[in-house]
N, C-alpha and C positions, 0 to 999 in steps of 0.2 A: 377651852378658849385660849388662844395664844395671841401674841402681839400687843401693841401698846393701847389699842382701843378694845373695849369689850365688844366682841363681835357676835352677831346673830349666827345661828347654825348655818353652816355652808358659806358664810361670808368671809372673804379674804381680801387682802390688800396686795396687789402686785405692782411693784415699782421698779421697773427695769432701769430707769434713769436714761441718761446721766443727770438730767435736770429734774428738780422738784419745784412745784409751785403750790402755794397754799394761800387761800383766802378764808378768813374767819369773819362772819357777820353776826350781828345781834338779833337777826330775825330769821326764823326757820323758813318762812315763806319766801323771803328774799334770797335765802341761801339756795333754794331749789332753782330760782331764776338764774342765779350766778352760775350754778353747775351747768345749766342748759347753755348759757352764753359762752362759757369757755370751750365746750366741746363743739359748738357750732362755728366758732371763730377759727380754730386751727386743729390739725390732726394730732390731738393729744389723747392720752389715756386718762379717763376719769377713774382714779384709783379709790377715791373715797368721797362721798357726799352724804352727810348725815348730821342729825342734831347731836349735840354734846351738851352736857350740863354746864351751866344752868340756863338752858333754853337758847343756846347759841347754835350756829351751823358752821361746819368746817367742810371745805372743798379742797381736796388734794389731787393734783394732776401731775403727770410725769410724761417725759418724752424728750425730744431734742431741744436744745437750748433756744433756738429761734422760735420754734413753735410754742414753747412754754411762755416766752416773753410776749408773744402776740396774744395768746389766750389769757394771760394775766391782765393785759391791758383791757381786754373786753370785760373780764370779770370785775375789775376795779371800777369801770364805768358804770356797770349795772349795780354794783354794791353801793356806790355812792356814800352817803353819810352813815349808812348802817355798817360799813366796814369797821371792824374792831382792829384787825391786824392782817398783815400779809407777809409772805416770805417767798423769795426767789433764790434757789440754790442751783446755780448752773452746773456745778460738778459736786454733787453730794458724796460724802464719804461712804464707801461700801458698807461699813458697819451700820450706818444709819439706815441705809436701804434694807439691809438684812433684818434689822429690828422692826422696821415698819411693816415688813412682810411676815413678821412672826417667826423669823428664823432663829436658829440656835444662838443663845447668848454665850458669854464667857464660861469656860469650863471650870476655871479656878478663880478663887477670889483672894486677893492679897489685901493691900490697902484699898480703901474705898473713898471715892469722891462723889458727893451728892450735890446736884444743882437743881433748885426748884424755882419755877418762874410763874408769872401770872397768866401766861397764854401758851397755846400749842405752838404757835409760830416761834415764840421766843425760845422755847425748849429745843425745838428742832435746830434753830440757828446756833444755840449754845452747844448742843451735843455735837454738831458738825464741826464747830471750831475746836472743841476739846479733842476730838478724835484726829483731826488734822494736825494739831499742834504737838501731839505727844503720842508715844506708842502705848496707848491704853486700849482696853477692851470695853465695849459698851455692854455692861452687865444687865442693865434694866432701862426701859424706856416706857413711861406711863403718861398718857395724854388725855386730859380732860375728864373722861368718864369716871365717876365716883370721886372726883377731886374738886368739885365745884368750879370746873373750868380751868383750874391750874394744871400744871404738868411738871414732871421732873425726870431726871435721868441719873443713873449711877454708872461710874466708870471704875475699873479696877486695874491695878498694875503695881509696880513698886512705888514706894512713897514719893520719891522725887518726881516720877512721871505723872502720878496722880495730881500732885501739887501743881505741876506745870499745866496739866489739862484743865483743872479748875480755874486757874488764873486766866487762861485763854478764854474760857467760857464766860467768866465774869466780865472780862475786859470788852468782849464784843457786845454785851447787853447794855442798853440804857438803864440807869439806876432804877427807874420806876418799873422795869420789867422783872427785876430780880427779887424773889421772895427771900431766898436764903441759899447759902452754899456751906457745906460741911465736909470735913475730912475725918475719916476714921483710920488711923495709922495701922492698927492691929486689931481688926474686928474679932470679937469673941466667936468661938465655934458655934454657939447656938444661933447667933445672927447669921452666920454664913450658911448654916443648914436651912434656916428659914428662907433666905434669899434663893437658895437652890430649889427649894420646894415650890416657891411661888413664881419662878421664872417660866 
């Protein structure tokens, strides 16, 4: 298994972009209706539509900016009061798209920055901001599965660049969406090896 979601055999996430839309709802049944509504409204790619712990449903779509906007409007109308979170990224950072697609992560690990949030949408927003603000590599991206619905990402680079990336990620989030942010200036070799094995 690769990528930020624990995937079933043969399941993948293809996100060519440039825009990403995400709707997260508290009902699995309503989530399926949302997934149907977004692809019926506009020519977008349904990249992901599945339950995530604890009993929520996440829909991720990708495509051109105008089409994603139109599909997101339809999805929001159908989600109604069961919508937990939503995200529209018109120009997602390429590193974010690669990680969502299960692509290769950073080869080397220097200083590490970790940002943990309460939702999938919040982590995608923060990771995008971190990568756009500073020359860091997205070393890890974990969304919802096995995390009780929370999510986190890890960036790596020199200490000053990681600090700037974490600051940008924290700044873009509402305080109630941030669980924690941490910085490891010089990670121990054992931790680096563990991260390399689990990526």
